[in-house]
N, C-alpha and C positions, 0 to 999 in steps of 0.2 A: 820667399821673395828672392829673386835672382837679379843681380845687377850686371849688365853687359857693358864693360868699358871698351876702350879702343883696342886693347889686346884681344879680347874675346871676339869682337866683331871682325877684326882683321883675320883671326884664325878661321872663323866661319866663311869668310869670303875667299880664303885660300884653298879650301878643300872642295871636293866635288859636292854639287848641290844635293844630290841624293843622300850622300853620307851626312851632310849637314842637317838635312831633314830628320834623319834617323837619330842623330845625337840630340837634337832639340826635342824630338818626341820622347826619347828616353828620359830627358831632364824634366819635361813638363808632366810626365806621367806620375811624378812624385806628389802631385797636388799643389803645385806652386801657386800661391795666391795672386802674384803679379810679377811682371818682368819689366825692368827699367833699363833704358838705353841712355847712357850719358854722353856728354859732349855734343849733343844735337846731331848725332850721327844718323846717316840714312839707314832705314831698316828695310832689308830685302823683302820682297813679296812672299817668298817661301817661308820666311821667319813669321810673318803675320798669319800666313795660312796655317802653319803648324800650331801656333799659339791659339788661333781661333778654334781649331779642332779639339783642343784640350780645355777650352774655356778659360784661357789665361789672358787677362788684359795686358796690353803692352803700352807702357808710358815712356815718353822721351823727355829728357832734361837737358838744358843747355849747359849745366854745370859739369865740371870735371868729376871724375869718379871720387876723388878725395874730398872735394867740396860737397858732393852729394851725400856721402856718408856723414860728413860733419854736421850737415843740416838735418839729416834724417834721424840720427842716433838719439838726440834729446827727445824727439817726439815719440819714438818707439819705446824709450825707457819709461815714459809716462803712460802711454797707451797700453802697453803690455805688462805693466807692473801689477803685482798681486794687490787685490783691493777687497774691502769689506765695508759694510754699513754698520755704524754704531749708534745706538739710541742714547743721545746725550746732547750736550751743548758745548761748543768750543769757543774759547775767547783768548785774545792776546792780552795778557796781564804783565805789564812791565817787560814786554818782549818775550815772555814765556808762554808757550802754547798750553793752556790749561783745559783739560777735557773734564767736564762735569758729568757724572753718571749717577744713576739712582732710579728708583721706581717712579712711574708716571705720577705726577702731581706732588712730588716731594719738594719742588721749589727750584729746580735747575734754571729754568728760564728767568724767574724773578731775580735770582742771584746774579745772572749774567747781565740782566737789564740794569741792575744797580751798579754793576761794574762799569757798564757803558756810560751811565750817568756820571760816574767818577772819573771819566776820561780814558777808560780802556776800550778795547775794540772787539766787536762781535765778528766771529768767523762763520759759525753755523749754529742753528738751533734745532733741537728735536732730532734731526737726522744728520749725522756727520759721515761723509764718505771719506774713508781712510785708504790711502795707498802706500805701499812700502817702496821706497826708492833707495837703491843701493842695498847695503847689508843691514843697517839698523836705523834708518830714517823713515819715520811715519809722517806723512803729510795729510792734513785734514782739510776738507772744504765742504761747502754746502751744496745741495742739489741745485741745478741751474734754475729750477722752477721756484725755489725758495726766495732767492734774491734778497737775503738778509731780512726776511720777515720773521716775526716771533709770535707765538701764541701765548698770551697772558690770560690765565683763567679768570673769568669775571669781567675781563675787558674785551678780549677778542684778538684778532690779528692786527699787529702793528708793524709799520715800516720803519725800521731802525735808521736807515740812511735818510729817509725823509724827515724824521723827527730830530735826529742828532747831527746830521751831515755826513759827508763821505769819510771824514776822518774817524768816524765811529765804527767803521767796518774794515774788514780785510777779506780778500778773496780766498786765501789759503794760509795755513800756518802749520809749522811742525808741532806734532803732539809730543810734549816733553814731560808732563806730569798729569796724573789723574786725581781728581778729587771726587770721592764717592760719598754722596750725601745719603744718609739713612736716618730713620726715626730712632730716637734714643731707646735702647733696651737696657733695663735695669740689671738684667742677668748677664749681660755681655761685658767683657773686659776690653777697655779701649787703651791704646798706648798713651802713656803720660810723659815719657822721656824722649821718644823718637829714636831710641836705640834699636828697636825692632823694626827692620825695614820691610815694607810690603810692596809687592809688585803685581802688575797685571800684564798678561801677554796678549798682544794684538799682532796678528800676522807673523808670529814667531819672534817678535821684538818685545823685550821686557821693559815696561814703563813704570817708573816710581809711582806709587799709589798712596794717597792719604785718605783714610776713612774719617769723615767728620759726622759725629752724631748730632742730630737736631733736637733742640729743646727750646722752650719759650725764652726770648731775650737774647739768644746767641746771635752775634753779629757775623754772619757767614761771609759777608763781603770783605770785611777786614781780615778775617781768617784766610780767605782766598788770596788776598794780596800778600799776606805773610808767607803762605805756601810758595807763591811765585818768587818772592824775594829770597826765600831759603834755597830754592832751586838755583837761583842766580849765584848765591853764595857758594853752593856746592861746585859750580863750574870753576870757581877759583881755587878749589881744593879744600875749602873750609867745611867742616862738619860740626856745627855747634853742639849737638848732643854728645858726640864722641869727645870733643875737646873738654866739655864740662865733666864728663865721666873720668877722663884722664886726670884732671885737676883734683877731683874728689878722691881718686885712688891715691894720688901722690900725697894729699893731705892726710889721709888715713894711715898711710905707711909712715910718714914722718911723726904722726901722733903716737904711734906704737913704739918708736925707737927710743 
């Protein structure tokens, strides 16, 4: 994309038309997707002719070049951002974007539905479209055709906004922690202190991950709320597991003296 401001258009008008045609042809030969002319300037016929020969659309804006860039930059950052699709459910829990992952049928949607019933907000179910903005910010949203619908096995498709109101949904949310739901495996060791940190990488960004084993009677909804609150606590610089470990080490050292 090329933007022609007042300086560029004045230059083209000051040189010979044949030379201007040659310079434009050399520019448009690079496969320019579009050319924009700012400040509502008049576009010469030869400019349009050369652009047409190379299949380059020419658009004109009434804004100054500076204002045009200011308005266009946020759109391009989103439109051209790296993106991927993740199988899971995304919810806003206490202001923390929690991404639930796991095998199909493990209970991700049911957990998010329970969270919505408790006052939290659904962002996307089953398919989460994730884009990376800036260096380390992941933004998740649902597909436009989903429109905050959920599939609950045995019930069918439900409309969360229609059932719980617009306060139960969000259009998008930053992904800040992952809760991986999986069936309990007797042979596997699960963390009990939280000192062993687990991460998952999405689009080159490392996201904290908590693996929650499922067994009868476990309240996944409350656990999810605790995970979100723990993440909030970490934002203040507090690490409960590490603080407990330090106190324990100090106690043991004093006991040996």
